[in-house]
C-alpha positions, -999 to 999 in steps of 0.1 A, spaced: 287 470 179 261 443 180 229 436 199 223 402 215 188 392 205 186 360 224 208 333 238 207 296 232 211 269 258 237 241 250 221 218 224 211 184 236 226 167 205 250 175 177 230 190 148 257 183 122 254 146 128 218 134 127 227 99 138 245 111 170 212 108 189 185 81 190 154 88 169 130 92 200 154 118 214 155 137 181 117 137 179 115 151 215 136 180 202 121 180 167 123 218 164 161 214 166 163 184 143 142 204 117 172 229 115 193 202 98 199 207 61 184 174 50 151 180 67 150 216 55 153 204 19 126 177 25 101 202 38 108 226 9 104 197 -16 71 189 1 59 225 -4 69 223 -40 50 190 -44 18 207 -30 23 237 -53 29 216 -85 -1 194 -80 -24 224 -71 -11 243 -101 -17 214 -125 -52 206 -112 -63 242 -111 -52 246 -148 -72 215 -156 -105 229 -142 -105 210 -109 -120 229 -79 -104 226 -45 -133 220 -20 -129 214 17 -149 186 33 -157 183 70 -132 169 96 -160 162 121 -182 136 104 -203 105 111 -186 73 121 -189 48 93 -162 22 103 -151 4 72 -115 -8 71 -94 7 99 -108 21 132 -121 56 134 -109 82 159 -139 93 178 -146 128 191 -171 132 219 -197 159 215 -205 182 245 -237 196 230 -251 162 219 -247 142 251 -234 107 246 -229 112 209 -196 111 189 -182 125 157 -155 106 138 -124 120 121 -124 110 84 -103 80 73 -109 96 38 -133 121 23 -147 93 1 -184 98 7 -183 136 6 -164 136 -26 -189 113 -43 -217 135 -30 -199 165 -46 -203 147 -79 -240 144 -74 -240 181 -67 -225 189 -101 -189 199 -92 -175 175 -118 -138 180 -110 -129 181 -74 -96 179 -55 -83 185 -20 -51 182 -1 -65 167 31 -56 152 64 -70 117 71 -69 97 103 -67 60 111 -66 46 146 -49 14 135 -22 -8 149 7 10 132 29 -9 109 65 2 102 58 32 81 22 43 88 12 75 106 -21 78 125 -27 111 106 -15 113 70 -20 136 40 -36 127 8 -42 144 -25 -79 135 -31 -93 137 -66 -128 129 -81 -142 133 -117 -176 128 -133 -185 113 -166 -152 93 -168 -141 58 -173 -109 42 -159 -88 54 -189 -98 90 -184 -89 90 -148 -56 72 -154 -44 94 -182 -53 126 -164 -35 115 -132 -5 101 -151 -1 135 -168 -3 151 -134 25 129 -119 47 136 -150 41 173 -145 50 169 -108 83 151 -116 92 176 -143 85 207 -121 100 194 -88 129 172 -100 134 183 -136 128 146 -147 109 133 -177 91 101 -167 85 76 -195 59 85 -222 32 61 -210 32 42 -178 32 4 -182 1 -15 -169 -2 -49 -152 -33 -66 -139 -34 -75 -103 -33 -113 -111 -2 -108 -134 16 -88 -107 10 -116 -82 20 -143 -106 52 -126 -118 63 -106 -88 43 -119 -58 31 -84 -52 4 -60 -61 29 -31 -59 60 -45 -76 93 -28 -81 99 -30 -119 136 -20 -114 145 -55 -102 151 -80 -130 139 -110 -112 105 -127 -115 87 -156 -100 88 -185 -124 59 -210 -122 71 -246 -120 39 -262 -108 34 -281 -141 67 -299 -137 59 -309 -101 25 -326 -105 39 -361 -107 69 -360 -84 70 -382 -53 81 -352 -32 48 -343 -15 61 -309 -4 60 -300 -42 34 -323 -57 8 -314 -30 7 -276 -39 13 -284 -76 -21 -303 -78 -41 -278 -57 -57 -249 -76 -53 -225 -46 -16 -232 -44 15 -229 -65 52 -240 -68 73 -210 -80 110 -203 -82 131 -172 -78 165 -173 -95 194 -152 -82 219 -151 -110 257 -152 -105 254 -157 -68 283 -181 -62 296 -160 -33 264 -165 -13 272 -182 20 253 -211 36 245 -187 65 229 -163 40 206 -191 28 197 -199 64 189 -162 70 167 -162 39 149 -193 52 142 -174 85 132 -144 65 105 -162 45 92 -179 76 79 -144 87 55 -147 57 42 -181 67 66 -202 45 75 -235 61 109 -236 45 130 -225 15 142 -253 -8 170 -243 -32 192 -255 -60 227 -241 -66 247 -245 -98 284 -252 -92 292 -265 -127 265 -268 -153 288 -288 -177 286 -317 -152 248 -318 -155 230 -330 -123 264 -338 -107 272 -301 -109 242 -291 -88 241 -288 -50 207 -290 -33 190 -308 -3 160 -316 -26 176 -333 -56 173 -368 -40 135 -363 -41 133 -354 -78 140 -376 -108 165 -368 -134 139 -359 -161 123 -333 -138 157 -318 -128 167 -314 -164 134 -298 -172 140 -274 -143 175 -265 -155 159 -256 -189 129 -238 -176 149 -217 -152 178 -212 -177 202 -221 -149 239 -214 -154 271 -214 -133 267 -196 -100 229 -194 -102 208 -202 -71 171 -210 -75 148 -206 -44 115 -225 -43 82 -216 -27 55 -244 -25 24 -236 -6 -9 -217 -8 -6 -190 -34 -11 -163 -7 20 -176 12 42 -183 -19 34 -148 -33 40 -130 0 72 -149 9 89 -150 -26 77 -114 -33 94 -101 -2 125 -123 -8 128 -109 -43 131 -74 -29 154 -84 0 178 -102 -23 178 -73 -47 187 -50 -18 214 -74 -4 231 -78 -38 226 -42 -51 204 -53 -80 178 -25 -79 183 -2 -109 185 35 -101 156 45 -123 120 57 -117 96 28 -124 60 38 -125 32 12 -131 -5 11 -131 -20 -20 -115 -56 -28 -126 -83 -55 -124 -82 -60 -86 -104 -86 -70 -136 -70 -59 -136 -89 -25 -114 -111 -4 -125 -136 22 -117 -126 58 -108 -159 75 -111 -144 110 -145 -128 105 -157 -155 81 -171 -130 57 -164 -111 24 -144 -79 27 -139 -51 2 -105 -52 -15 -105 -14 -21 -136 0 -4 -173 -7 -6 -180 21 -31 -158 5 -59 -177 -5 -91 -174 -41 -103 -164 -46 -140 -196 -66 -145 -226 -42 -143 -251 -68 -131 -259 -68 -93 -274 -103 -94 -244 -118 -112 -221 -102 -86 -241 -117 -57 -239 -152 -73 -201 -152 -75 -183 -127 -54 -151 -148 -53 -142 -142 -90 -156 -107 -94 -131 -81 -105 -134 -44 -98 -127 -12 -117 -100 -4 -92 -65 8 -101 -34 17 -82 -4 38 -92 28 22 -81 62 38 -80 94 18 -73 76 -9 -53 54 16 -33 17 21 -39 15 59 -41 -21 62 -52 -53 41 -53 -86 47 -69 -115 33 -88 -146 40 -108 -174 42 -82 -208 27 -80 -234 52 -91 -265 31 -89 -284 25 -57 -292 -11 -66 -255 -20 -72 -245 -2 -39 -271 -23 -20 -258 -55 -37 -223 -48 -26 -234 -40 10 -253 -73 12 -222 -93 0 -202 -75 27 -228 -87 53 -242 -52 58 -279 -57 60 -306 -32 48 -311 -18 84 -274 -14 90 -268 1 56 -295 27 62 -282 35 97 -246 40 85 -250 51 49 -287 60 45 -279 96 37 -256 85 9 -280 58 -5 -306 85 -7 -283 109 -25 -277 83 -52 -314 84 -61 -311 120 -74 -293 115 -107 -258 105 -98 -234 107 -128 -209 79 -135 -178 90 -116 -144 79 -104 -113 92 -87 -81 84 -69 -62 94 -37 -24 98 -36 -4 95 -4 15 127 -3 38 116 25 49 85 5 54 105 -27 76 131 -10 95 103 7 103 88 -27 111 121 -43 136 131 -15 151 96 -13 142 94 24 140 60 41 109 68 62 78 90 59 88 105 93 116 123 75 92 143 53 66 153 80 74 183 101 60 168 133 55 131 129 42 107 155 62 76 166 53 40 158 32 39 189 12 70 176 25 94 202 40 129 198 72 131 218 75 168 214 42 177 231 37 144 249 3 136 232 -19 118 238 -25 128 274 -51 123 301 -81 146 302 -90 164 334 -120 154 356 -140 185 348 -135 181 311 -147 144 312 -177 153 335 -189 179 310 -187 153 283 -204 127 304 -175 103 299 -158 81 325 -126 62 318 -127 25 325 -96 7 337 -84 -17 309 -91 -54 318 
């Protein structure tokens, strides 16, 4: 005989067919969706990723040290989640956006190799694939330069791929500077498995009468670049219109193109709305520079560099997806030499490209203050198949340099002391040169499992509006709870 242990109610959706129910419905019954084989495999692979990285780092003398989850609010970058304190009336803790300051302080304390698999929190307007809480593998090392950190972390990632997927990644990861990535791919996290690059044609356009091209060609903050889709004769007119709409999302005002119907006929064999604005000499130079052949289509971006890079960079990936041109290989890449700062148009001030603790390449604080625009940092990102999976830098270890960076960012002495005084004081007590990196575990596991969203590799993810449909969080707090905290909730204006 048998014993009935428990009975199950009829299931709200068909477990064998994940797409039989809307995502919000599946997230409400996430405990059922987690029974599906695909998600079971993802969660197991996530576990294996944790074990492989822990194992590697422990063998290489890194110590796993936990840092606090309730900390001081030091808003830099995204917004902090605030936690009211009952014992300290009217005061708040913040949840960490990263353990950055703690891990640097651990270097001052002499724990020269630290790591932690840690939850981080950002109360930001969520973009497509961001979670309000995410997991990072946080690493810091003392007495190192960029190359030390990069080679150690590269070896860890190779070890991870070998132990989890049985795959040997290439001997040494290629490197690209930030500027080169922008020039060639329009992106600081380019997918190297796409054989298409932005080709600079500004030099050919300086003299043309067509102001749309000659304007940007003669402006140092702008560029005219071209992206060539080879053998694309089957591309429809509608598809070109769709691509024009697509780049408008990135601020592009239009998308000029040239199609080659028959290269033997020279200019007669081309089809394009812009040919009438260009003289024959320029058109022939274009054909040569872009190596145009039958069936090729060249798409042009002419605008501020920021807009051309963003729009053509995104178009490069979009066309590669549409025409199945992405190679099925792992393409890791280090991106280095990031700008130290970028100008925030809205706030009219300099903002840190990585974070305010990143060391510049030039060690002189006064030089940095004179010319923040051109300063490069000792920041580096690890990119895999077009996704940034890790970002790090050599940190500032001198108080004078840290003060200089704060002042460029518009953080005065008083504010710096109020927010970061404890850290600036710690730097006085013999801080070794140090650097580190943080990897996005959710993103790495997403790539390793071939999932299309990070929600597929997190057991209980939040939705795009940062809510948990399973438990219905966030929820209202009761009157007594709020009274005890001395908090009243205002109606939103």
